[in-house]
LUMKOL-170538 format. One line per field, with one value per atom (N, C-alpha, C): residue number from 0; residue in one letter; chain; atom name; x, y, z. Coordinates in steps of 0.1 Angstrom, whole numbers, plus 5000, padded with zeros to 4 digits. Layout:
BEGIN
papa	NUM|...
nuvo	a|...
loza	A|...
marke	CA|...
px	X|...
py	Y|...
pz	Z|...
***
This chain:
BEGIN
papa	0|0|0|1|1|1|2|2|2|3|3|3|4|4|4|5|5|5|6|6|6|7|7|7|8|8|8|9|9|9|10|10|10|11|11|11|12|12|12|13|13|13|14|14|14|15|15|15|16|16|16|17|17|17|18|18|18|19|19|19|20|20|20|21|21|21|22|22|22|23|23|23|24|24|24|25|25|25|26|26|26|27|27|27|28|28|28|29|29|29|30|30|30|31|31|31|32|32|32|33|33|33|34|34|34|35|35|35|36|36|36|37|37|37|38|38|38|39|39|39|40|40|40|41|41|41|42|42|42|43|43|43|44|44|44|45|45|45|46|46|46|47|47|47|48|48|48|49|49|49|50|50|50|51|51|51|52|52|52|53|53|53|54|54|54|55|55|55|56|56|56|57|57|57|58|58|58|59|59|59|60|60|60|61|61|61|62|62|62|63|63|63|64|64|64|65|65|65|66|66|66|67|67|67|68|68|68|69|69|69|70|70|70|71|71|71|72|72|72|73|73|73|74|74|74|75|75|75|76|76|76|77|77|77|78|78|78|79|79|79|80|80|80|81|81|81|82|82|82|83|83|83|84|84|84|85|85|85|86|86|86|87|87|87|88|88|88|89|89|89|90|90|90|91|91|91|92|92|92|93|93|93|94|94|94|95|95|95|96|96|96|97|97|97|98|98|98|99|99|99|100|100|100|101|101|101|102|102|102|103|103|103|104|104|104|105|105|105|106|106|106|107|107|107|108|108|108|109|109|109|110|110|110|111|111|111|112|112|112|113|113|113|114|114|114|115|115|115|116|116|116|117|117|117|118|118|118|119|119|119|120|120|120|121|121|121|122|122|122|123|123|123|124|124|124|125|125|125|126|126|126|127|127|127|128|128|128|129|129|129|130|130|130|131|131|131|132|132|132|133|133|133|134|134|134|135|135|135|136|136|136|137|137|137|138|138|138|139|139|139|140|140|140|141|141|141|142|142|142|143|143|143|144|144|144|145|145|145|146|146|146|147|147|147|148|148|148|149|149|149|150|150|150|151|151|151|152|152|152|153|153|153|154|154|154|155|155|155|156|156|156|157|157|157|158|158|158|159|159|159|160|160|160|161|161|161|162|162|162|163|163|163|164|164|164|165|165|165|166|166|166|167|167|167|168|168|168|169|169|169|170|170|170|171|171|171|172|172|172|173|173|173|174|174|174|175|175|175|176|176|176|177|177|177|178|178|178|179|179|179|180|180|180|181|181|181|182|182|182|183|183|183|184|184|184|185|185|185|186|186|186|187|187|187|188|188|188|189|189|189|190|190|190|191|191|191|192|192|192|193|193|193|194|194|194|195|195|195|196|196|196|197|197|197|198|198|198|199|199|199|200|200|200|201|201|201|202|202|202|203|203|203|204|204|204|205|205|205|206|206|206|207|207|207|208|208|208|209|209|209|210|210|210|211|211|211|212|212|212|213|213|213|214|214|214|215|215|215|216|216|216|217|217|217|218|218|218|219|219|219|220|220|220|221|221|221|222|222|222|223|223|223|224|224|224|225|225|225|226|226|226|227|227|227|228|228|228|229|229|229|230|230|230|231|231|231|232|232|232|233|233|233|234|234|234|235|235|235|236|236|236|237|237|237|238|238|238|239|239|239|240|240|240|241|241|241|242|242|242|243|243|243|244|244|244|245|245|245|246|246|246|247|247|247|248|248|248|249|249|249|250|250|250|251|251|251|252|252|252|253|253|253|254|254|254|255|255|255|256|256|256|257|257|257|258|258|258|259|259|259|260|260|260
nuvo	x|x|x|x|x|x|x|x|x|x|x|x|x|x|x|x|x|x|x|x|x|x|x|x|x|x|x|x|x|x|x|x|x|x|x|x|x|x|x|x|x|x|x|x|x|x|x|x|x|x|x|x|x|x|x|x|x|x|x|x|x|x|x|x|x|x|x|x|x|x|x|x|x|x|x|x|x|x|x|x|x|x|x|x|x|x|x|x|x|x|x|x|x|x|x|x|x|x|x|x|x|x|x|x|x|x|x|x|x|x|x|x|x|x|x|x|x|x|x|x|x|x|x|x|x|x|x|x|x|x|x|x|x|x|x|x|x|x|x|x|x|x|x|x|x|x|x|x|x|x|x|x|x|x|x|x|x|x|x|x|x|x|x|x|x|x|x|x|x|x|x|x|x|x|x|x|x|x|x|x|x|x|x|x|x|x|x|x|x|x|x|x|x|x|x|x|x|x|x|x|x|x|x|x|x|x|x|x|x|x|x|x|x|x|x|x|x|x|x|x|x|x|x|x|x|x|x|x|x|x|x|x|x|x|x|x|x|x|x|x|x|x|x|x|x|x|x|x|x|x|x|x|x|x|x|x|x|x|x|x|x|x|x|x|x|x|x|x|x|x|x|x|x|x|x|x|x|x|x|x|x|x|x|x|x|x|x|x|x|x|x|x|x|x|x|x|x|x|x|x|x|x|x|x|x|x|x|x|x|x|x|x|x|x|x|x|x|x|x|x|x|x|x|x|x|x|x|x|x|x|x|x|x|x|x|x|x|x|x|x|x|x|x|x|x|x|x|x|x|x|x|x|x|x|x|x|x|x|x|x|x|x|x|x|x|x|x|x|x|x|x|x|x|x|x|x|x|x|x|x|x|x|x|x|x|x|x|x|x|x|x|x|x|x|x|x|x|x|x|x|x|x|x|x|x|x|x|x|x|x|x|x|x|x|x|x|x|x|x|x|x|x|x|x|x|x|x|x|x|x|x|x|x|x|x|x|x|x|x|x|x|x|x|x|x|x|x|x|x|x|x|x|x|x|x|x|x|x|x|x|x|x|x|x|x|x|x|x|x|x|x|x|x|x|x|x|x|x|x|x|x|x|x|x|x|x|x|x|x|x|x|x|x|x|x|x|x|x|x|x|x|x|x|x|x|x|x|x|x|x|x|x|x|x|x|x|x|x|x|x|x|x|x|x|x|x|x|x|x|x|x|x|x|x|x|x|x|x|x|x|x|x|x|x|x|x|x|x|x|x|x|x|x|x|x|x|x|x|x|x|x|x|x|x|x|x|x|x|x|x|x|x|x|x|x|x|x|x|x|x|x|x|x|x|x|x|x|x|x|x|x|x|x|x|x|x|x|x|x|x|x|x|x|x|x|x|x|x|x|x|x|x|x|x|x|x|x|x|x|x|x|x|x|x|x|x|x|x|x|x|x|x|x|x|x|x|x|x|x|x|x|x|x|x|x|x|x|x|x|x|x|x|x|x|x|x|x|x|x|x|x|x|x|x|x|x|x|x|x|x|x|x|x|x|x|x|x|x|x|x|x|x|x|x|x|x|x|x|x|x|x|x|x|x|x|x|x|x|x|x|x|x|x|x|x|x|x|x|x|x|x|x|x|x|x|x|x|x|x|x|x|x|x|x|x|x|x|x|x|x|x|x|x|x|x|x|x|x|x|x|x|x|x|x|x|x|x|x|x|x|x|x|x|x|x|x|x|x|x|x|x|x|x|x|x|x|x|x|x|x|x|x|x|x|x|x|x|x|x|x|x|x|x
loza	A|A|A|A|A|A|A|A|A|A|A|A|A|A|A|A|A|A|A|A|A|A|A|A|A|A|A|A|A|A|A|A|A|A|A|A|A|A|A|A|A|A|A|A|A|A|A|A|A|A|A|A|A|A|A|A|A|A|A|A|A|A|A|A|A|A|A|A|A|A|A|A|A|A|A|A|A|A|A|A|A|A|A|A|A|A|A|A|A|A|A|A|A|A|A|A|A|A|A|A|A|A|A|A|A|A|A|A|A|A|A|A|A|A|A|A|A|A|A|A|A|A|A|A|A|A|A|A|A|A|A|A|A|A|A|A|A|A|A|A|A|A|A|A|A|A|A|A|A|A|A|A|A|A|A|A|A|A|A|A|A|A|A|A|A|A|A|A|A|A|A|A|A|A|A|A|A|A|A|A|A|A|A|A|A|A|A|A|A|A|A|A|A|A|A|A|A|A|A|A|A|A|A|A|A|A|A|A|A|A|A|A|A|A|A|A|A|A|A|A|A|A|A|A|A|A|A|A|A|A|A|A|A|A|A|A|A|A|A|A|A|A|A|A|A|A|A|A|A|A|A|A|A|A|A|A|A|A|A|A|A|A|A|A|A|A|A|A|A|A|A|A|A|A|A|A|A|A|A|A|A|A|A|A|A|A|A|A|A|A|A|A|A|A|A|A|A|A|A|A|A|A|A|A|A|A|A|A|A|A|A|A|A|A|A|A|A|A|A|A|A|A|A|A|A|A|A|A|A|A|A|A|A|A|A|A|A|A|A|A|A|A|A|A|A|A|A|A|A|A|A|A|A|A|A|A|A|A|A|A|A|A|A|A|A|A|A|A|A|A|A|A|A|A|A|A|A|A|A|A|A|A|A|A|A|A|A|A|A|A|A|A|A|A|A|A|A|A|A|A|A|A|A|A|A|A|A|A|A|A|A|A|A|A|A|A|A|A|A|A|A|A|A|A|A|A|A|A|A|A|A|A|A|A|A|A|A|A|A|A|A|A|A|A|A|A|A|A|A|A|A|A|A|A|A|A|A|A|A|A|A|A|A|A|A|A|A|A|A|A|A|A|A|A|A|A|A|A|A|A|A|A|A|A|A|A|A|A|A|A|A|A|A|A|A|A|A|A|A|A|A|A|A|A|A|A|A|A|A|A|A|A|A|A|A|A|A|A|A|A|A|A|A|A|A|A|A|A|A|A|A|A|A|A|A|A|A|A|A|A|A|A|A|A|A|A|A|A|A|A|A|A|A|A|A|A|A|A|A|A|A|A|A|A|A|A|A|A|A|A|A|A|A|A|A|A|A|A|A|A|A|A|A|A|A|A|A|A|A|A|A|A|A|A|A|A|A|A|A|A|A|A|A|A|A|A|A|A|A|A|A|A|A|A|A|A|A|A|A|A|A|A|A|A|A|A|A|A|A|A|A|A|A|A|A|A|A|A|A|A|A|A|A|A|A|A|A|A|A|A|A|A|A|A|A|A|A|A|A|A|A|A|A|A|A|A|A|A|A|A|A|A|A|A|A|A|A|A|A|A|A|A|A|A|A|A|A|A|A|A|A|A|A|A|A|A|A|A|A|A|A|A|A|A|A|A|A|A|A|A|A|A|A|A|A|A|A|A|A|A|A|A|A|A|A|A|A|A|A|A|A|A|A|A|A|A|A|A|A|A|A|A|A|A|A|A|A|A|A|A|A|A|A|A|A|A|A|A|A|A|A|A|A|A|A|A|A|A|A|A|A|A|A|A|A|A|A|A|A|A|A|A|A
marke	N|CA|C|N|CA|C|N|CA|C|N|CA|C|N|CA|C|N|CA|C|N|CA|C|N|CA|C|N|CA|C|N|CA|C|N|CA|C|N|CA|C|N|CA|C|N|CA|C|N|CA|C|N|CA|C|N|CA|C|N|CA|C|N|CA|C|N|CA|C|N|CA|C|N|CA|C|N|CA|C|N|CA|C|N|CA|C|N|CA|C|N|CA|C|N|CA|C|N|CA|C|N|CA|C|N|CA|C|N|CA|C|N|CA|C|N|CA|C|N|CA|C|N|CA|C|N|CA|C|N|CA|C|N|CA|C|N|CA|C|N|CA|C|N|CA|C|N|CA|C|N|CA|C|N|CA|C|N|CA|C|N|CA|C|N|CA|C|N|CA|C|N|CA|C|N|CA|C|N|CA|C|N|CA|C|N|CA|C|N|CA|C|N|CA|C|N|CA|C|N|CA|C|N|CA|C|N|CA|C|N|CA|C|N|CA|C|N|CA|C|N|CA|C|N|CA|C|N|CA|C|N|CA|C|N|CA|C|N|CA|C|N|CA|C|N|CA|C|N|CA|C|N|CA|C|N|CA|C|N|CA|C|N|CA|C|N|CA|C|N|CA|C|N|CA|C|N|CA|C|N|CA|C|N|CA|C|N|CA|C|N|CA|C|N|CA|C|N|CA|C|N|CA|C|N|CA|C|N|CA|C|N|CA|C|N|CA|C|N|CA|C|N|CA|C|N|CA|C|N|CA|C|N|CA|C|N|CA|C|N|CA|C|N|CA|C|N|CA|C|N|CA|C|N|CA|C|N|CA|C|N|CA|C|N|CA|C|N|CA|C|N|CA|C|N|CA|C|N|CA|C|N|CA|C|N|CA|C|N|CA|C|N|CA|C|N|CA|C|N|CA|C|N|CA|C|N|CA|C|N|CA|C|N|CA|C|N|CA|C|N|CA|C|N|CA|C|N|CA|C|N|CA|C|N|CA|C|N|CA|C|N|CA|C|N|CA|C|N|CA|C|N|CA|C|N|CA|C|N|CA|C|N|CA|C|N|CA|C|N|CA|C|N|CA|C|N|CA|C|N|CA|C|N|CA|C|N|CA|C|N|CA|C|N|CA|C|N|CA|C|N|CA|C|N|CA|C|N|CA|C|N|CA|C|N|CA|C|N|CA|C|N|CA|C|N|CA|C|N|CA|C|N|CA|C|N|CA|C|N|CA|C|N|CA|C|N|CA|C|N|CA|C|N|CA|C|N|CA|C|N|CA|C|N|CA|C|N|CA|C|N|CA|C|N|CA|C|N|CA|C|N|CA|C|N|CA|C|N|CA|C|N|CA|C|N|CA|C|N|CA|C|N|CA|C|N|CA|C|N|CA|C|N|CA|C|N|CA|C|N|CA|C|N|CA|C|N|CA|C|N|CA|C|N|CA|C|N|CA|C|N|CA|C|N|CA|C|N|CA|C|N|CA|C|N|CA|C|N|CA|C|N|CA|C|N|CA|C|N|CA|C|N|CA|C|N|CA|C|N|CA|C|N|CA|C|N|CA|C|N|CA|C|N|CA|C|N|CA|C|N|CA|C|N|CA|C|N|CA|C|N|CA|C|N|CA|C|N|CA|C|N|CA|C|N|CA|C|N|CA|C|N|CA|C|N|CA|C|N|CA|C|N|CA|C|N|CA|C|N|CA|C|N|CA|C|N|CA|C|N|CA|C|N|CA|C|N|CA|C|N|CA|C|N|CA|C|N|CA|C|N|CA|C|N|CA|C|N|CA|C|N|CA|C|N|CA|C|N|CA|C|N|CA|C|N|CA|C|N|CA|C|N|CA|C|N|CA|C|N|CA|C|N|CA|C|N|CA|C|N|CA|C|N|CA|C|N|CA|C|N|CA|C|N|CA|C|N|CA|C|N|CA|C|N|CA|C|N|CA|C|N|CA|C|N|CA|C|N|CA|C|N|CA|C|N|CA|C|N|CA|C|N|CA|C|N|CA|C|N|CA|C|N|CA|C|N|CA|C|N|CA|C|N|CA|C|N|CA|C|N|CA|C
px	5218|5214|5204|5194|5184|5190|5185|5189|5184|5192|5188|5185|5189|5187|5172|5164|5150|5142|5147|5140|5149|5146|5154|5148|5156|5151|5159|5151|5157|5150|5158|5152|5154|5143|5144|5133|5137|5127|5118|5124|5116|5108|5108|5100|5109|5106|5114|5106|5112|5105|5111|5103|5106|5101|5111|5107|5109|5099|5100|5106|5117|5126|5129|5118|5120|5111|5114|5105|5102|5112|5110|5100|5096|5086|5074|5073|5062|5062|5075|5077|5069|5069|5063|5069|5062|5066|5074|5087|5096|5098|5104|5107|5117|5127|5137|5131|5121|5115|5107|5100|5092|5101|5112|5122|5128|5131|5137|5127|5115|5104|5102|5102|5100|5112|5124|5136|5135|5131|5130|5120|5109|5099|5104|5112|5117|5126|5135|5144|5136|5126|5118|5111|5106|5099|5108|5121|5130|5138|5138|5146|5138|5142|5134|5134|5144|5145|5134|5128|5117|5104|5097|5084|5072|5075|5064|5071|5063|5069|5060|5066|5059|5064|5055|5058|5053|5063|5060|5067|5065|5072|5080|5090|5099|5092|5094|5089|5074|5068|5054|5044|5049|5040|5043|5032|5034|5039|5030|5034|5024|5029|5019|5022|5013|5013|5026|5028|5040|5041|5053|5055|5053|5042|5040|5045|5052|5056|5066|5073|5083|5079|5066|5061|5057|5061|5058|5045|5034|5022|5017|5026|5022|5019|5025|5022|5011|5005|4993|4994|5007|5009|5014|5014|5018|5009|5015|5007|5009|5001|5002|4999|4990|4987|4999|5008|5020|5029|5030|5039|5033|5020|5014|5018|5017|5020|5034|5043|5057|5062|5056|5061|5053|5040|5031|5025|5020|5013|5021|5033|5041|5043|5045|5047|5035|5023|5011|5008|5011|5009|5018|5031|5040|5036|5030|5026|5015|5005|4994|4998|5008|5013|5023|5028|5037|5031|5036|5030|5035|5036|5040|5031|5028|5019|5026|5019|5024|5015|5021|5013|5018|5008|5011|5011|5021|5021|5020|5008|5005|5007|5019|5024|5019|5014|5010|5001|5001|4993|4996|4985|4986|4977|4983|4975|4978|4968|4970|4975|4986|4991|4997|5001|5006|4995|4982|4971|4969|4971|4970|4980|4992|5002|4997|4991|4986|4975|4966|4954|4959|4970|4975|4981|4984|4989|4977|4981|4971|4963|4971|4965|4970|4962|4966|4964|4974|4974|4978|4970|4973|4974|4983|4984|4972|4969|4957|4957|4969|4970|4970|4970|4971|4959|4961|4950|4951|4939|4938|4931|4937|4932|4932|4921|4920|4922|4934|4937|4937|4935|4937|4929|4916|4908|4913|4921|4926|4935|4941|4949|4943|4930|4923|4927|4930|4933|4923|4922|4914|4923|4917|4924|4931|4943|4951|4959|4968|4977|4969|4958|4950|4939|4938|4929|4914|4911|4898|4894|4904|4901|4899|4909|4909|4898|4897|4888|4873|4867|4853|4851|4861|4859|4859|4866|4867|4855|4851|4841|4829|4828|4817|4818|4811|4812|4808|4797|4792|4802|4807|4817|4830|4833|4845|4843|4831|4828|4829|4823|4823|4837|4846|4860|4868|4865|4872|4868|4855|4850|4854|4854|4857|4872|4879|4893|4895|4885|4886|4893|4901|4908|4899|4903|4896|4905|4900|4907|4908|4918|4921|4909|4902|4890|4879|4877|4867|4870|4883|4888|4885|4888|4886|4871|4863|4848|4843|4849|4844|4849|4860|4865|4878|4884|4897|4909|4907|4918|4915|4925|4923|4923|4931|4931|4938|4934|4940|4947|4960|4968|4975|4980|4987|4999|5001|5012|5025|5029|5042|5042|5031|5031|5028|5025|5020|5030|5042|5052|5055|5057|5060|5048|5036|5024|5023|5025|5024|5035|5047|5058|5055|5048|5044|5034|5024|5015|5022|5031|5038|5046|5053|5061|5052|5041|5031|5027|5024|5020|5032|5044|5056|5060|5055|5057|5046|5037|5027|5031|5022|5025|5026|5038|5040|5032|5032|5025|5010|5005|4990|4986|4994|4992|4992|5002|5002|4990|4985|4973|4961|4960|4949|4948|4960|4961|4957|4962|4959|4944|4938|4924|4915|4918|4911|4912|4923|4925|4917|4917|4911|4896|4891|4877|4869|4875|4868|4861|4867|4863|4855|4853|4847|4833|4824|4811|4813|4803|4804|4809|4804|4808|4823|4828|4843|4851|4846|4852|4852|4841|4841|4851|4853|4862|4877|4879|4892|4896|4886|4889|4893|4886|4889|4903|4906|4919|4931|4929|4939|4940|4928|4928|4936|4935|4943|4958|4962|4976|4980|4972|4976|4976|4967|4966|4977|4984|4995|5008|5008|5020|5023|5036|5040|5034|5031|5026|5012|5005|4991|4993|5002|5005|5009|5018|5023|5011|5003|4992|4982|4979|4970|4976|4989|4995|4996|4999|5000|4986|4976|4962|4959|4962|4959|4967|4980|4989|4987|4978|4975|4988|4995|5008|5007|5016|5018|5024|5019|5025|5038|5047|5060|5060|5057|5055|5069|5071|5082|5078|5088|5085|5078
py	5094|5084|5090|5083|5088|5090|5100|5103|5092|5082|5070|5074|5085|5089|5092|5095|5098|5085|5074|5061|5051|5046|5037|5023|5013|4999|4989|4981|4971|4958|4947|4933|4926|4921|4913|4902|4890|4879|4878|4881|4880|4892|4902|4914|4926|4932|4944|4956|4964|4976|4988|4995|5006|5019|5028|5040|5052|5060|5073|5083|5089|5095|5110|5118|5133|5138|5134|5137|5152|5160|5174|5180|5173|5177|5168|5160|5150|5141|5138|5129|5133|5146|5151|5144|5140|5132|5140|5139|5145|5136|5141|5132|5122|5126|5116|5105|5109|5099|5089|5094|5085|5075|5081|5072|5062|5066|5057|5046|5050|5040|5030|5035|5026|5016|5020|5012|5001|5006|4997|4986|4989|4979|4970|4975|4966|4956|4960|4951|4941|4945|4936|4926|4930|4922|4910|4913|4903|4895|4899|4892|4881|4869|4858|4858|4865|4865|4874|4883|4892|4884|4882|4875|4884|4896|4906|4920|4931|4944|4953|4961|4971|4985|4994|5008|5017|5026|5035|5048|5057|5070|5073|5081|5085|5097|5098|5109|5109|5120|5121|5120|5118|5117|5105|5099|5088|5094|5102|5109|5119|5130|5141|5143|5151|5154|5160|5160|5167|5181|5186|5200|5209|5217|5226|5240|5243|5256|5262|5253|5257|5256|5252|5250|5264|5267|5279|5277|5282|5281|5294|5304|5318|5318|5309|5310|5301|5294|5286|5274|5269|5258|5245|5245|5233|5221|5210|5198|5188|5188|5179|5165|5163|5150|5143|5151|5145|5140|5148|5144|5131|5130|5118|5106|5107|5096|5092|5101|5098|5093|5098|5096|5087|5090|5083|5070|5071|5060|5047|5048|5035|5030|5038|5034|5027|5033|5027|5014|5013|5001|4990|4994|4984|4979|4988|4984|4974|4976|4966|4953|4954|4942|4934|4939|4932|4920|4908|4895|4891|4900|4898|4907|4903|4912|4926|4936|4950|4957|4960|4965|4979|4988|5002|5003|5008|5012|5027|5032|5046|5052|5058|5063|5077|5084|5098|5103|5115|5121|5114|5111|5106|5115|5124|5134|5134|5138|5139|5126|5127|5115|5105|5111|5102|5093|5098|5089|5079|5083|5074|5062|5065|5054|5044|5049|5040|5031|5038|5030|5020|5022|5013|5000|5001|4989|4979|4967|4956|4957|4960|4961|4974|4980|4993|4992|4995|4996|5010|5016|5030|5033|5043|5047|5055|5055|5062|5077|5083|5097|5100|5090|5092|5100|5108|5115|5113|5113|5111|5122|5128|5140|5138|5139|5140|5154|5159|5173|5180|5174|5179|5192|5192|5203|5216|5215|5227|5235|5229|5236|5235|5232|5232|5220|5209|5197|5186|5176|5164|5153|5144|5133|5125|5120|5113|5102|5097|5086|5073|5071|5059|5061|5073|5075|5073|5077|5076|5062|5053|5039|5032|5035|5027|5032|5045|5050|5046|5048|5045|5030|5021|5007|5003|5012|5009|5015|5027|5035|5039|5037|5040|5054|5057|5069|5082|5081|5092|5098|5089|5093|5098|5092|5096|5111|5113|5127|5137|5133|5142|5146|5136|5138|5146|5143|5149|5164|5166|5180|5189|5183|5191|5193|5182|5182|5182|5179|5178|5166|5167|5155|5145|5133|5121|5115|5113|5106|5091|5085|5071|5062|5065|5057|5059|5071|5073|5065|5066|5059|5044|5039|5024|5021|5029|5026|5027|5035|5036|5024|5017|5006|5009|5020|5023|5016|5011|5005|4991|4983|4970|4971|4980|4981|4994|4999|5011|5005|5009|5004|5016|5014|5025|5030|5043|5049|5042|5038|5031|5017|5012|4998|4996|5007|5005|4998|5002|4996|4982|4979|4966|4956|4961|4953|4950|4959|4957|4947|4949|4940|4925|4924|4911|4904|4912|4907|4903|4912|4909|4896|4894|4882|4870|4871|4859|4856|4866|4863|4858|4863|4859|4844|4839|4825|4816|4822|4814|4809|4802|4797|4809|4812|4825|4825|4814|4814|4815|4809|4810|4824|4830|4844|4853|4851|4859|4857|4845|4842|4849|4849|4855|4870|4876|4891|4894|4886|4888|4887|4876|4874|4885|4890|4900|4913|4916|4928|4927|4916|4914|4913|4908|4905|4918|4929|4942|4946|4942|4946|4936|4924|4913|4909|4904|4899|4886|4881|4869|4857|4855|4843|4843|4855|4856|4854|4858|4856|4841|4835|4820|4813|4816|4810|4813|4826|4830|4822|4821|4813|4799|4793|4779|4778|4788|4787|4788|4798|4800|4788|4782|4770|4758|4757|4747|4749|4762|4765|4762|4766|4764|4750|4742|4728|4719|4725|4717|4721|4730|4735|4726|4724|4716|4720|4733|4738|4733|4729|4723|4710|4702|4689|4690|4699|4701|4706|4715|4719|4708|4700|4689|4679|4675|4666|4671|4684|4690|4690|4692|4692|4678|4668|4654|4650|4655|4651|4660|4670|4679|4686|4692|4700|4712|4722|4734|4731|4737|4735|4742|4737|4744|4747|4759|4762|4767|4764|4769|4781|4788|4799|4795
pz	4899|4909|4919|4923|4933|4946|4954|4967|4976|4979|4987|5002|5006|5020|5023|5012|5013|5015|5011|5013|5019|5031|5038|5037|5036|5035|5044|5050|5060|5059|5058|5057|5070|5076|5088|5088|5091|5092|5079|5068|5055|5052|5061|5060|5056|5044|5040|5044|5053|5058|5050|5043|5035|5042|5046|5053|5045|5043|5037|5047|5043|5052|5050|5051|5051|5063|5075|5086|5089|5086|5088|5078|5068|5058|5058|5069|5070|5058|5053|5042|5029|5026|5014|5002|4993|4982|4971|4972|4962|4950|4940|4928|4932|4941|4945|4954|4962|4971|4963|4953|4944|4936|4932|4925|4934|4946|4956|4960|4962|4966|4955|4942|4931|4930|4933|4932|4944|4956|4967|4965|4958|4955|4944|4935|4924|4930|4940|4946|4954|4962|4970|4961|4950|4940|4936|4933|4928|4938|4950|4961|4967|4965|4971|4986|4992|5007|5012|5004|5008|5006|5017|5017|5019|5024|5026|5028|5025|5025|5034|5043|5051|5046|5044|5040|5052|5056|5067|5065|5074|5073|5086|5084|5095|5103|5116|5123|5126|5125|5129|5117|5105|5094|5086|5080|5070|5057|5051|5038|5035|5029|5024|5010|5004|4990|4985|4972|4966|4971|4974|4979|4967|4967|4956|4958|4969|4972|4962|4956|4946|4932|4930|4916|4910|4898|4891|4883|4887|4879|4873|4873|4869|4854|4846|4832|4828|4837|4835|4826|4824|4815|4822|4835|4842|4838|4835|4831|4842|4852|4864|4859|4849|4844|4838|4831|4825|4837|4847|4859|4865|4866|4872|4863|4850|4841|4842|4845|4845|4859|4870|4883|4892|4893|4902|4896|4884|4879|4878|4873|4873|4887|4897|4911|4916|4915|4920|4913|4900|4893|4898|4901|4907|4920|4929|4942|4941|4932|4930|4924|4915|4909|4917|4928|4936|4942|4938|4943|4956|4965|4979|4987|4999|5008|5010|5008|5010|5020|5032|5043|5046|5049|5053|5069|5075|5089|5089|5091|5090|5103|5105|5118|5121|5111|5113|5102|5099|5088|5075|5068|5054|5046|5037|5030|5016|5008|4993|4987|4979|4973|4983|4995|5006|5010|5011|5014|5003|4990|4979|4980|4985|4987|4997|5008|5019|5013|5005|5000|4989|4983|4973|4979|4992|4999|5001|5004|5005|5019|5029|5043|5049|5058|5064|5079|5087|5101|5105|5114|5117|5132|5134|5148|5152|5165|5170|5167|5166|5163|5148|5140|5125|5120|5110|5103|5088|5082|5068|5061|5050|5044|5029|5023|5008|5004|5004|5004|4991|4980|4967|4964|4969|4966|4971|4982|4988|4979|4969|4959|4945|4944|4931|4922|4928|4920|4924|4915|4918|4924|4932|4938|4927|4930|4919|4926|4918|4922|4927|4920|4923|4934|4940|4951|4946|4934|4929|4925|4924|4923|4936|4945|4958|4968|4970|4981|4979|4967|4965|4968|4965|4967|4981|4989|5004|5011|5008|5016|5008|4995|4987|4981|4970|4963|4970|4978|4985|4995|5003|5013|5007|4996|4988|4983|4978|4973|4985|4996|5008|5012|5013|5018|5007|4994|4983|4982|4983|4982|4994|5006|5017|5020|5018|5022|5037|5045|5059|5064|5075|5080|5086|5086|5092|5102|5114|5125|5122|5128|5125|5129|5140|5144|5134|5129|5118|5106|5102|5090|5091|5103|5106|5104|5110|5110|5096|5087|5073|5065|5070|5062|5055|5058|5052|5058|5070|5078|5082|5084|5090|5105|5111|5126|5130|5141|5148|5160|5162|5173|5180|5192|5199|5190|5192|5184|5184|5196|5198|5194|5189|5184|5170|5163|5149|5140|5140|5131|5135|5148|5152|5149|5152|5149|5134|5126|5111|5107|5112|5109|5113|5125|5129|5120|5116|5106|5093|5089|5076|5077|5089|5091|5091|5097|5097|5082|5074|5060|5053|5056|5049|5051|5062|5065|5059|5052|5045|5031|5024|5011|5001|4997|4989|4976|4969|4956|4958|4968|4971|4974|4983|4987|4975|4966|4954|4945|4944|4936|4942|4955|4962|4960|4961|4958|4944|4934|4920|4918|4924|4922|4927|4940|4946|4937|4932|4924|4911|4905|4892|4894|4905|4907|4908|4911|4911|4898|4887|4874|4866|4872|4865|4869|4861|4865|4872|4879|4887|4879|4867|4859|4857|4854|4851|4864|4875|4888|4892|4889|4892|4884|4871|4863|4867|4871|4875|4888|4897|4909|4906|4896|4892|4886|4878|4871|4882|4891|4901|4911|4913|4922|4916|4902|4895|4898|4896|4898|4913|4922|4936|4940|4935|4939|4933|4923|4917|4924|4934|4940|4952|4955|4966|4980|4981|4994|4997|4986|4988|4995|4990|4995|5010|5012|5026|5035|5030|5038|5042|5032|5035|5045|5042|5051|5066|5067|5080|5087|5079|5085|5090|5082|5086|5098|5099|5110|5122|5121|5132|5137|5127|5130|5122|5125|5117|5104|5093|5080|5079|5071|5068|5053|5049|5035|5029|5017|5009|5001|4995|4987|4974
***
């Protein structure tokens, strides 16, 4: 059984808040934490009461890379790629496939694969004191856990190379200016603000929001003609949903729409 104490989960107003809980280690990603996070996301995925998910960290850190201090590399046969395939890759895939809004409340340092987790979320809100570090080069590794997919799409290849080659930390304001973040907020407001945004999204038309996320993710890899057809297909699905009827009626009646799941 996974150590559930390393990942806490709380549901309020349709928002499932998942907290990485190893504050004394700045929430360094252990095997137990990865397993617990995957299980929490699986539950959120299947629970109709969950309309949106917020991922954050306990203490002063959001999440840092896997703790390598206990890894034995003296024989030169460690296969980090195999570990990624078993532990990280299924988790990142689940995060992107989750058809509910997934928001990161980055309360402190996000480094290495911890930064990858933040980037895999749909939206990112960061505390003013947060720091972002593509730390892999410091131990002779390449960025992983999806970072090489997400970061160039947010900030471009040249800046991704600069950060990946240097391993230098990036302040929250710099990360925002580059396009990595949706907003920077005061430290004591980052979680509450992110939960408020999540709750607002959670009260929207769930199926439509899921279709929008799916379309944005798929459109990265498609030419214009395929994206146009994808939009038309998803619009057919959305326009046949009862939420579309409610939305149109609310607009005509000049009132707030009441969307169902």
